[in-house]
C-alpha positions as CSV (number, residue, x, y, z in Angstrom):
1,M,-5.2,19.9,-41.6
2,A,-1.5,20.3,-42.4
3,G,0.0,23.2,-40.6
4,K,-2.8,23.5,-38.1
5,K,-1.5,23.7,-34.5
6,F,-3.5,21.7,-32.0
7,P,-3.5,23.3,-28.6
8,N,-3.3,20.0,-26.8
9,G,-0.3,18.7,-28.7
10,P,3.1,17.7,-27.3
11,G,4.3,21.3,-26.9
12,S,1.2,22.6,-25.1
13,T,1.3,24.3,-21.8
14,A,-0.9,23.4,-18.8
15,A,-2.8,26.7,-19.4
16,E,-3.5,25.7,-23.0
17,M,-4.6,22.3,-22.0
18,S,-7.0,23.7,-19.4
19,R,-8.6,26.0,-22.0
20,V,-9.1,23.0,-24.3
21,R,-10.7,20.6,-21.9
22,R,-13.0,21.7,-19.1
23,T,-14.7,19.1,-17.1
24,P,-17.2,19.3,-14.3
25,M,-14.7,17.8,-12.0
26,R,-11.9,19.1,-9.8
27,E,-8.4,19.4,-11.3
28,F,-6.9,15.9,-11.7
29,S,-3.8,16.8,-9.6
30,R,-6.1,18.0,-6.8
31,S,-8.2,14.8,-6.6
32,L,-8.0,13.0,-3.3
33,P,-7.0,9.6,-4.8
34,M,-4.1,11.2,-6.7
35,S,-3.0,13.2,-3.7
36,L,-3.0,10.1,-1.6
37,L,-1.1,8.1,-4.3
38,R,1.5,10.8,-4.6
39,A,2.0,10.9,-0.8
40,R,2.2,7.1,-0.7
41,E,4.8,7.1,-3.5
42,A,6.9,9.7,-1.7
43,V,6.9,7.6,1.4
44,M,7.5,4.3,-0.2
45,R,10.4,5.8,-2.3
46,Q,12.2,6.1,1.0
47,F,11.6,2.4,2.1
48,R,12.0,0.5,-1.2
49,P,15.9,0.5,-1.3
50,S,16.0,-1.1,2.1
51,L,13.4,-3.7,1.2
52,R,15.2,-4.5,-2.0
53,N,18.5,-4.9,0.0
54,H,16.7,-7.5,2.1
55,G,15.2,-9.3,-0.9
56,L,11.6,-8.1,-0.2
57,T,8.9,-6.6,-2.2
58,E,6.5,-4.0,-0.7
59,Q,3.7,-6.6,-0.7
60,Q,5.9,-9.2,1.0
61,W,6.9,-6.7,3.7
62,R,3.3,-5.8,4.3
63,I,2.4,-9.4,4.9
64,L,5.4,-10.0,7.2
65,R,4.6,-6.8,9.1
66,A,0.9,-7.8,9.4
67,L,2.0,-11.2,10.7
68,T,4.1,-9.7,13.5
69,A,1.0,-8.3,15.0
70,V,-0.8,-11.7,15.4
71,D,0.1,-15.2,16.5
72,A,-1.7,-16.6,13.4
73,I,-4.3,-15.3,11.0
74,E,-6.7,-16.8,8.4
75,V,-5.6,-16.2,4.8
76,T,-8.7,-14.3,3.9
77,E,-8.3,-11.9,6.8
78,L,-4.6,-11.5,5.9
79,A,-5.7,-10.5,2.4
80,R,-8.0,-7.9,3.9
81,V,-5.5,-6.3,6.4
82,A,-2.7,-6.3,3.9
83,F,-4.9,-4.9,1.1
84,L,-4.0,-7.7,-1.4
85,L,-6.2,-9.7,-3.8
86,G,-6.5,-13.4,-3.1
87,P,-4.6,-14.6,-6.2
88,S,-1.7,-12.2,-5.5
89,L,-1.7,-13.2,-1.8
90,S,-1.5,-16.9,-2.7
91,R,1.5,-16.3,-4.9
92,I,3.3,-14.2,-2.4
93,L,2.6,-16.7,0.4
94,R,4.0,-19.5,-1.7
95,D,7.2,-17.4,-2.2
96,L,7.5,-16.5,1.5
97,E,6.8,-20.1,2.5
98,A,9.5,-21.4,0.1
99,R,11.9,-18.9,1.8
100,H,10.8,-20.3,5.2
101,L,9.7,-16.8,6.3
102,I,6.1,-17.9,7.1
103,E,4.4,-21.1,8.2
104,R,1.0,-22.3,6.9
105,R,-1.4,-24.8,8.3
106,A,-5.1,-25.7,8.1
107,A,-7.5,-24.1,10.6
108,K,-8.5,-26.6,13.3
109,A,-12.2,-25.7,13.1
110,D,-12.3,-25.9,9.3
111,L,-9.6,-27.7,7.4
112,R,-10.5,-25.9,4.2
113,R,-9.3,-22.6,5.7
114,G,-5.7,-21.8,5.8
115,M,-3.9,-20.1,8.7
116,V,-0.6,-18.2,8.4
117,S,2.0,-17.2,10.9
118,I,5.5,-15.7,10.7
119,S,8.3,-18.1,11.2
120,A,11.4,-17.7,13.4
121,K,13.4,-16.9,10.2
122,G,10.8,-14.3,9.3
123,L,11.1,-12.7,12.7
124,K,14.9,-12.5,12.2
125,L,14.4,-10.8,8.9
126,I,12.0,-8.3,10.5
127,E,14.7,-7.7,13.2
128,A,17.3,-7.1,10.4
129,V,15.1,-4.6,8.5
130,A,13.7,-2.8,11.6
131,P,16.7,-0.5,12.3
132,T,16.8,0.9,8.8
133,S,13.0,1.2,8.8
134,E,13.0,3.0,12.0
135,S,15.8,5.4,10.8
136,I,13.7,6.2,7.8
137,Y,10.7,6.9,10.0
138,A,13.0,9.1,12.2
139,A,14.1,11.1,9.1
140,I,10.5,11.5,7.9
141,T,9.5,12.6,11.3
142,K,12.4,15.1,11.5
143,L,11.5,16.6,8.0
144,Y,7.8,16.7,8.4
145,G,7.5,17.1,12.2
146,A,6.3,14.6,14.9
147,R,3.2,16.6,15.6
148,K,2.2,17.0,12.0
149,L,2.9,13.3,11.3
150,S,0.7,12.3,14.3
151,E,-2.0,14.6,13.1
152,L,-1.8,13.2,9.6
153,Q,-2.2,9.7,10.8
154,D,-5.1,10.7,13.0
155,M,-6.7,12.5,10.0
156,L,-6.2,9.6,7.7
157,S,-7.7,7.3,10.3
158,A,-10.7,9.7,10.7
159,L,-11.1,9.8,6.9
160,E,-11.1,6.0,6.7
161,D,-13.6,5.8,9.6
162,S,-16.0,8.4,8.1
163,L,-15.9,6.7,4.7
164,S,-16.6,3.3,6.1
165,G,-20.3,4.0,6.4
166,L,-20.6,5.5,2.9
167,E,-22.3,3.3,0.4
168,V,-20.0,2.4,-2.5
169,A,-21.2,2.3,-6.1
170,G,-20.1,-1.0,-7.7
171,A,-19.1,-2.4,-4.3
172,G,-18.7,-5.9,-5.8
173,D,-15.5,-4.7,-7.6
174,A,-12.3,-5.7,-5.9
175,E,-10.0,-2.7,-5.4
176,A,-6.8,-3.8,-3.6
177,D,-3.4,-2.5,-4.1
178,E,-1.1,-4.9,-5.7
């Protein structure tokens, strides 16, 4: 085997790679999940420095933002709307509670269920982050276009709605972003 050049080795070009491996699937870079992940990363790359400057992770920010939309929410519902798995959410809530950014209590109807709300300190943090967040949105809107951004959000919502009725293979698997 010595001296034999493998077309899919480190020096291979994309064209060489595509000749070597042909699959009955669309090109990896054109798959919808990868396109959505690349777009998400491009957007989040803009917001991460601001979140870091305020001592927040993306997941903590998602939780705080979700809590600003409600007076209080059950923990399991918060996990659903924030797209977090239960164990991760529990850890994040513990951290946010220790920082006094949220408040937790038992649900009146069922003491086994936990309720979460944003605290006054959490709201102050949201108010501190909001100007930078809105300026990032303004920059994205200026670069991409307000109409296109609105259409994109409408299309993503329509995609989500249309897929909600589709039966999912292996639906018992938890697939949340962490």
